[in-house]
N, C-alpha and C positions, 0 to 999 in steps of 0.2 A: 872185636867183632861188631859189625853194624847191624842193628835191628831195624826192621821195617816199622813204619808207623801204620796206623789203621787206614790212613788215606781218606779220600773224599768219597763217601758212599754214592754221591750223585754221579760220579764219573764211571761207575761200573755199569755194564749192561745187565739186564735182568732176566737171564735164563738160569733159573735156580734149580739145583738138585739138593735133596735132603737125604743124608745117609743116617740110618737109625730112625725108625718110625714108632717109637714108644710114646708114652703119654706126654713127655716134655716136648717132643717134636711137634705136637699138635698146635702149640702156640705159634710156631713158625709157619706151619701150613696155613692156618687161618689168617695170620697177619699178611702173608704174601698173597693169598687169594683175595684179600680185601683191597689190594693195591693194583691200579690199572697198569702201572709201569713195571710190574713184576709178574713172572709166570713160573710156576713149578712145573718143570718139564720132565723131571726124573725123580724117582724114589728108589732107595736102595736099602734092603733089609734081608735078613735070612728068612723072614716070615712073610709069605705072600698075603696072609690074613691081615697082618698089621698094615701092610701097604694098601690093601683094599679099603681099610678104614679111612686112611688119609685121602684116598681117591674119592670116597663118598663125601668127605668134607669139601673137596674141591668141586665136585660135580653137583651134588644135591644141595649143599648148603650155600654155595656161592656161584653155581652155574658156570664154572670154569672147566676147561678141558681136563680130562684125566691125564695124569702123568705116566710116563713109561715106568715099568717096574723092573728093577735089576737086582741081581745077586751081588752082594758086596765084593765077592771075589773078582768081579768084572768091572771094578770101579774105573780103572784106566780107560777101558773101552767105552764105558758109559759116558765119561766126560767128553771124549772125542765125538762119539756118535750123536749125542744129544746137544752138542755145542754149548756145554755148560760154561758159564762165566762166573757163577757164584755158587760155592759149595757150603752147605750148612751141615755141621757134624754134630750128631746127637746120639751117637752109639754108646755102648758101655765104655766107661772112662779109659780103660786100658787099651782100647782099640782106636782112640782118637788119633794117635800119632800116625798110623799107617794111612789114614784118610786125609789128614792134614798134609802129609808129604805128597800124596798123589795129587791133591788139589793145587798145591804150590808148584809142583813140577809141570802141571798142565796149564799154568798161567792163570788159574782161577783166583778170584777173591775168596778167601776162606774165612768162615765164621764158625767158631767152635764153642760148644757149651763148656763151662768150667767143669773140672779143672782142665787146663790145656792138655796136659799129659799126666802120667802117673809115676814116671821114673826119671832119674837124672839123665840116663842114656837117651831116652826119648826126647827130653828137653834139648840135649845137645844136637840131636838129629834135626829137630824142628828149627832151632836157631841157625844151624848151618844151612838148611834149605831156604830159610827166609833171607839169609845173607846172599846165598848163591843166586837165587831167582829174583831178588828184589821184590818178592811177593807181598801181598797185602793180607795180613792175618789179624783178626780181632777175636778177643776172648770175651764171652758174654758174662762179665761180672755185673749183673744187673743191679746189685745193691748200690753201685755208684750213682744210679739214676733215681734212687729213692729221694724224694724232696727233703726228708729229714736229714739224710746223710749229706746232701748238698749244702743244707743250712749249716751243719756242723763244720764242713770244710771252709765255708765262707767266714764263719766266726774265728776259726783258727788262723786262717790266712790274714784276717784283719787285725790280728794281734790282740784279740779280746782278753786273752789270759797270758800274753807274753810268750816266752819260749816254753814249749811243752817238755816237761821233765819226766812224767810218768803217765801211764794209761792203765786203767783196770777195765777189763772186758769180760762180762759174764753172759754166756749164751745158754738158754734153756730150750731144748726141744721137748715137747710134751709126749705123753705116752700114746699118742696117735701118730703124729708126724715122726717123732723120734723112733718109735717102734718100727715104722715102715722101713727104715734102713736095715733092719734085722730080719725082715721077711723076704727081701729080694736080693738081687745080685750084689748089692753093696756090702753084704755081710762077709763076702770073701775078699780079703785084702788084695788078692791078685787082680781083681776086677776094678776096684775103686781106689786103692791106696789107703783105705781107712778113712774115717771121718775127718782126720786132720788134713787130709788132702781134698777129699770130695766136698765136705761141708765147710770146714774151718778156713779153707782157701778163700772163700768169700770174705771172711772177716779179716784175714791177714792182708788181703788186697786192700780192703777198706782202710786199714790203719796205715799201710804204706802210702796210700793215696792221700789220706788226711794229713799225714805228717810230712809228705814229700821225702820219705825215708826208705832205706833199704835195711833188711834184717842182717845182723852180724852174728849173734850167737843165740842158740836155743837150748833150753834145758826143760825137761818135762817128766811128768809121771802120769802114766795112763794104764787103764785096766778095763777088763770086762767085768763090771761090778754088779750089774742088774740083770741083763739078758743072758741067754745061754742055759743049757740043761742044769748045770751045777747050781747056778744062782736061782733058777726057777724052782728047783727041788728044795733048796734051803729056805726060800721065802714062802713056799706053798703055792706059788702062782702057776707052776707048770701043769699043763694038761698033756695027756699022752696021745699025741698025734704028730705026723710029719708035716701035713698041710691041711688047711682048714676045709677046703672043698670036699664034700662028701664024708666028713668025719663027724660022727656023733659026739666024740670027745671035745670037739671045738664048739659045740652048740652054746655052752655057757661061758665061753672064754671071751672076756672083753678085749683081749689082744688079737683075736682072730679076725681076719678080713674075709668078707663074703663077696667073692668075685661075681657069683651068679646074681647077686642083688644089685649090682651096679652096672648099668649098660656099657659105660665107657670101659671099665676094667674087664668086663666079660668079653667084649669084642676084641680088645687089644691083646688080652693075655689068656683068658680061659679058653677061648675058641682057637687060639693060636698055638696051643701046646703041642698039637700034632705036627707043627712045622719044625719046631726046634727043641721041644721038651722043656722049655723054661717054665718054672713054677713060681708064681708071683705071690702066693699066700702061705709061705712057710711059717712054721711055729717059731716064734721069737725065743722060746725057751727050750729049743731042741736043736740038734744038728751041729754042723761044723762052722761055727762063727769064729772068724779070725780077726775081728776088729774090736776096738775098745768102745765103751759107752760112757766113760768118765775120764776126762783128761784135763790136767792142769799144766800150764806152760808158762815159762818166763823167757821173754825175748828182749834182746838189746838191739838198738838201731844205730846207724851211722851218724845220726843227729845228736846222740848222747841220751836219747830217751830210752825208757824201758817199758815193757808191758807185762802185766800179769793177766793171763787168759784162762778161763775155765769153760769147758763145754760139758753139759749134762744132757744125756739123751733119754732121760726117763723122768722128766719133771711133770708135775700135775698141771702146770700151765706153761704156755709158750711165750717167749719174749726175750728181751735182753736189757742189760744195764751196762752203760759205759760211762767212765769218768776220766777226764783229762785234767791233770794237775800241772799248772804252769807257774811262771815267775810272777804273774800278776793276778792269779785267781784260778778258778776251776769251772769246767763245763760238765754238766751231767745230762745224759740222755737215758730215759727209761721208756721202753716200749712194751706194752702188753698186746701181743698179736692174737692170743686166744686165752681168755681168762680162766677157762677150765677145759679139760680135755674129755669129751664124751667118748664112749667106746667107738672103735673103728667100724663096728657093725651097726651102730645105733641108727634107727630110723626115726625121722621126725613124726611125732604123732599128728601134727597138723597137715603135713604134705605127703607123708609116706616116702620121702626121699631118703637116700642113704649117703654116707660120706663119700664124696667124689675123689677121684684120683688127684684132681687139681688141688683140693683142700689138703689131702694127705701130703702132697709135695710142697705146699706153700704157694702154689701159683694163683690160687683163688681166695676170696674172702672167707674166713672161717665163720661158723655160725654164731660164735660168741665173742666177736671182736672186742678188744679192750680199748686201750687209750695210749697216749704218749705224753711225755713231759720233757721239754728241752729247757734247761735252766742254766743261766750264767751266774756265777758267784764271784764277783770281783773282790779283790782285797780292799778293805776299808770302805766298802759300799754295800748297800742291800742287794740281795739277789733279784734277778728279773727273769721272767719266763719269756721264751721266744715262740711266737705263734707261727705255725707252718701248715700249709694245706697238705693234709695227710690222708692216705687211703690204706685200708687193710687188705686190699685186693692186689693180686699179682706182684708180690714182693714189695709191698708198700707203694704201689704205683710205679715201681721202677721198670717193670716189663714194657709197659706202653711207651714210656719215654725212650728206653733203649731201642725198641723196634723202630721207632721213628728215626733215631740217630743212625741206625744201620741201613734203613731202606728208603728213606724219604729224602730226595735231593733238596739241599738247603735247610733241612731241619736242624735245630740246635742240638748240640751234644756230641758231635763227632770228636771233639777234643777230649771228651770224657771216656770214650771207649778204651778198653784195656789193650795194650800192645803185647807182643810176644814177651818182651822184657818183663812186663807186669805179671804175665802168666807164670813166668819162671820164678820170680821172687816169691809169689804166693805158694807155688809148688814146693820150693826148696824149704820154706818155713815149715810146711807140713811134713816133709820128708825128714827134716832135721829133728822135729818133735818125735816122730816114730822111732828114729835111731836112738834118741835119748831115752825113750821108754825102754828100749831093749838093753842098752848098755849102762844106764844110770849116770851117764856123763853128759856134760854140755857139749854141743856140737857147733863147730864153726861152719856157718852156712856156705861160704865160698868153697869149702873143702869138698862139697858134694858135687860141684859142677866141673 
């Protein structure tokens, strides 16, 4: 089966539609509105309220024309009527496939948020469509564009530590960002595929890209160890409410999210509840949570390397530690993205501001940004630190660079964009981990597709 590449973004016309207009989609709306050679001509969402927020961004913030508003059930008609040539998919993860397929069949360039899809069947459908149409599909694995991660790839490609034999990767989501996955739609595996698919897919793609490798086997152990009603009762952290808004029981809960105190979240979600009934501020220690918050995975690759990976979604600080062990030495990367996690509801005494949706998601710079260290440890020689221009905002500066590669003709980075094949490899690693959690057995990745 032949997979399409991401192609040349400069070759695509710029009549853009965005399907799914939640918080993450605002990054695309603003980026497109800032570019003279792009126009957002259509928005698609089940919520007219959320689409109106995006149209205010276009008209009031940037002086651009308002986009037409469409129901997602009419996406095929929307693509034809609005003469869309570029479709950006930012919906709930489980719905990505239907919109990707519609865009490819309509001859659009399709840009989808990660994960590309959430099931192996959806992956087969998308690969078949990409092959059948020769379509152009890019998956927005923005961590590829983080300058630190680019520097790691260059060091590995230059043979600084020889052949990579093993990788250790520890990722910590703090009790603000990590908890947010347990307040919203991600907590239902049917929507997100679990954090192994939704979040760790970022990291699995990075390792595939760094090593030039494909995953072969996955074995893992995962559980809901911290969040959920049973754990909250055991630890004494649980408060008796279903959602924070309007609940006196949530008043002293540091895990509660105050939608009415945050203009962005209020407009996108609280005021939109009448449209679709979606509740954005659920109790992380209550309800029907079907995903894990503590996951340990062992992965082997076709290069002969292996990786031990651990994701913790309830850490007191946020960041990650990665080590590559090779035949000539070791590379270590440690990043502190937020050195401590204040409550999701905390207001700054100086500004009166509250935690934004962008900070909760990791799109914007945290209030207490930490530091990084990239160190090379050669055999028989002293270690040295590698200096890299680094930002704590927008996924380490990756978002800005990725948007340029996607939308600016001639901008660097088109070769860095993730292809459908890359999206599938990241997905299958996460799906294999989930299957191993259930069975207790290692999973052959290729057996899933």
